[in-house]
N, C-alpha and C positions, 0 to 999 in steps of 0.2 A: 526476626524479620520476616520469615515466611509466614509464621502464625499471625502476625500483625497485618500483613498485606495480601496474604493469599498467594503471592508469587514474588520472586525476585530475580534479577539477572546475575550472572556470574560477575560480570564487570562491576555491578553495584556492590555486590559482596566483597570483592576484592579491593574496592575503594574504602568501604567502611571499615575492614579489619586490616587495611593497610599490608596486603600481602599479594602475591602473584595469582593470576587466574589459574595457573597449573596447580598451585597448592589448594585453592578454593575448590577446584574441580575434584581433587582427590578426596578432600574432606565431604563434599557433598555426595559423592559416590559411597563413602563409608556410611554417611546418614541415611542414605537410601537403603543400604544393606540392612540397617536396623529398622527399617520401616517408619522412619520420622518424616521423610519427605519423598516426593517423586522427582527424579530429574526430567527436565524438559530441555529442548534445543536452547542453549545459551542460558539456562537458568534452572530454577527448581520451584515446585509449587507444593501445596499441601497434598498429602497422600489421599487416593480415593478415586483415581481415574479421571475426574473432571476438575479442571482448575478453578479456584474461586476468584472472583473479580477483585482486583486491586482498586484502591481509592485513586481519585484523580491526583492528589498531591504526589503520590508515589509514581503513577504512571508518567506524570509530566516530567520526571527526572530520569526515566529509563530510555536507553537507546536514543539520546537526543541527537547525536550526530547522524546516526542512521535515518531517523525520521526527518532530519533536515534534507539529507540527499534525497530521499524518496520524494518528499514535497517538491524539490526542484524539478524532478523529472515529470511528476504528475501535472505540474503548473504548465509545463510545455505542451501538454495535450490539449489545452483549452484555448479556443480561438477567440478572437474578438467579436463581440455580438452574440455570443452563444449563451444558452440557457443551460444549468447544470443544477443537480442536487448534491449537496455535500452533507454526510451524516456526522454524528457526534464522534469524538475522539481526539486524542492529542496529535496524532498524525495528521488528521484532517484540519486541525487548527493550525498546523504549520502550513498546510496547503493553502488554507485561506489568507494567510499573511502574503503569499505570493500572488494570489489572485487579485488582490487590491490594485495590481498594475495593469490589469486586462481591461481596456476600455469597452464600454457598451455591454458588459457582462450582467447576467441575471442569475442570481444564487439563491436557491431555495434550501432552507435548512431548518432542523429542528434543534440546532446547537447554539446555545447562548455564546459559546466560545468563538464559534465560527462567526456569528454576526457581530461580536465585539470587535474581531480582527478586521472586519470590512466596514466597520461603522463610518470611518472618516474617508472611504474610498468614494470621491464624488462621482466616479464614472461607473460604479457598480451599484446596481440595484439589488437590495437584499429582501427576500420574502421570507418571512418566519411562519412556520406552522403554528396551529393552536397547541392545546394539549396543557398536561400537568407537569410542573418542574420536578425533575428527578435531580436532586442535588449531588448524588454521587459523581455524575459526569455532566452536569449543568446542560441537561438535554430535556426537551418537551416530549412527553410520551402520552400514551393513553388514546381513547377513542378520538378526543379532539385532534389530536396530531394526525391520526390515520385518516380521518374524514376530510381534512384540509387537503389531503394529497389526492384525493378521488378526482378524476378528470384531468390531472396534471400530465403534461408531456415535455420531456426535455431530452436533449441529445445523450446525455451520459450521467451516471450516478458515481460519485467517489465515496466509498465506504471503507471503514476499517472495523476491527472487532477484537475479541479477546483471543481468538485461535483460528487457525487454518489448517485443514488437512485435505488431502486428496480425495478421501472417502466422503467426508460430509460438506466440504467446503468451508465457508467463513461462519463462525458461530460466536455467540456471546453468552454471558452468565446470567443475564437479566431478561425475564420473559417480555417485559414491557418494551425494553429497548428493542429486542428482537422483532416484535411485532411492527414497530414503526420502521425499522430498517427494510423489512420485507415490503412495506408500502412504498418506500423510496425506490426500491428496485423495480416495482411495478410501473413506477412513473418514468422510467429511462429506457431508451433504446439500447444502451450498453452500460455494463457494470465494470467499474474499475476498482479493484481492491487494493488498499494501501496497507501493507503489513511487513513489519521488520522481522528479522531472522528469528527473534525470540518468539514469534507466535507461530512459526512453522511447526507442524506436528502437535500443536496444542489443541485439545478437543474439550469445548465447553458444552454446557447443557442444551442451549437453544439454537438451532441453525438459523442463520440469517439468509445466506445465499448459497445454494447448492453449487457444487463445482461446475455443473453444465451451464449454469447461467453467468458464470464469470468470464468476461471477454479478455480481460488483461489483469495480471498482477504486477504491481511495482513493488519491489522488495530490495533489500540490500544484500550484500555478499555475506554468506554464513562463514564463521571462521573456519579454517582449514581442517579442524579436528571434528567439525560437526558433520560426519557423514550422513547421519539421519536426516538432518535439515536439507542436505543436498539431494538426497534420495526422494524427499517429499516434494521438492521443487520439480524434479524430473517426473514424478508420478502426475503432477498437475500439468506438466508440459505434454505428457503423453495423452491426456484427456483434451487437449486442444486449447488450453489456457495460454495465452501469449505472455511470457514472463520477462520483464524487464529488470535487470539487476543494476541498481545505482550504486556508486562508490561513495563511501563517506568522505567527508572533508578531510583532507590531509593524507589520504590513503596514496602510497607510492605508485609510480607507474609500474603496470605489470601485475598489480595486486588482484586482478579480477579472474584469475584462471582457475580458482579452486573448485568451481562447481563443474562436475563432469558434464561434457556436451556444451559447455558455454562458448559462444562465439563472441569475440570482442569487436566492437565497432571501431573501424579504422578511419582516420582522418582522410578526406578527399579534397580535391582541388576546388577552390571557390567557384560556385556557379555550376557545379558538375551535377545538378539535380536531374534525376532520371536514369543515373547509371545503376547497373544491376547490382544488387547486394548478394550475400550469401544466402543460397537456399531460396532465392526469388527471381523472377524475371526481370528484365530491365524496364525501368519506367514504372514499376509497381508503386502505388500510393504508399508513403512512408519511408521510401527508399531515396537514395540519392543525397548529395551533400546538402548540408544545410549551413549556409553561412552564419557564423556566429560573431558576437562582439570581438573586436580586436583581430578579426581574420582567422578565427578559430573554427573552420567547418568541420563537420563530422557526419557520418552516416550511421543509422541504427539499422542493425541487422534485422530483417524481417522473419517471422516464424513461418517455416514452410507448413503446408497442410492446415492452414488456418480453418477452424470449423465455424459454422454459422453462429451468428450473435443471438442473444436472447431478445426476444420480441414479445413484448406484453400484448394480450389480445386487443385487437382493434387499433393497433398502431403499426406504423411503417418502420422501417430501419433507420437507424441513425447515421451520421457521418462516420467514415472510417477513420481510426485513429492515425494520427501522422506521427512521424518522428519527433521526439521532443528536442528543441534546439537547446544548446548550451546556455547556462546562466552566465550573464555578465560577471566579472570578477567583482567580489564585494557584496553581490546581491544574494546569492545562495551558497557561495564558496563550494559548490559541487564539483567533482571531478569532471573533466571535459571529455570523458569516455563512458559508454554505456553498453551493457552486453545484453543479448538476448539468449534465452535458453530454448533450443529446439527440441521437438519431440523425437524420441528414438526411432530409427527406422528398422522395421521387422522384416 
């Protein structure tokens, strides 16, 4: 499976061979010792330092619950009437399905899958870039795509990729895709990276977003045994990246505490917006209770010491990210709790 797809998750391996992840993890460790593959956070890749790109059919079935939870949180960052860019990827495709409910939204994308997800959203305007179709991920790439983004200005960009490290930021395995993603970054006042835990610590060939340009990372909770993934998240937080950890559907209450330094968002009384959260002053934007469907308010914990955002030359700052409201039952099946990872105090 690794040779065919370039990468595979432990969960997928356990499902295919019908055994436990503990057994699969032991076997993967033995194969790594023989030089047949390299272990990565939550999975394995071909040996050689950089992971090879997986095909879309394979990626579409990896970490589906985690991608859904990440998309639920990311959709809550988008406001009515906003203009955003959404890059290619299976996680951004999940995000697009949720953006169809946001009235007055304008979405600029180079992804056919994102455009397809929004095709029947009457209240959403979809702007496609030009370019050449890359069949591996159903994305438009090349000079035509990049030129169509020149002069564009939106509030934020939502991007995914093949890997994410604190040292190099977001990266991908394809040069043409990386070039378009960099153009998408230049068009946005803020960059939001969507990456599930299997991409943490994975380094691929072409950098798309350096860590200092990432305003926020939305990810899922790494498994308790993945200490390296937790360390990677902490290193990103130490660099000023605001990290929101979303729970996958069906996760039990109290399952969010595995990442060191994670603070859990606690429900507050309805209408209590403006109350002080952990690590931030009272009334700060993104704090306070957010009344949710069925009377399920919650507060999102802000990140202390937030550093400045990425601002492309000639542009102004974008709107500050606000706390993501909970998704109504049946819409995203996301847990009603979100955690933020804070930087360590030295």
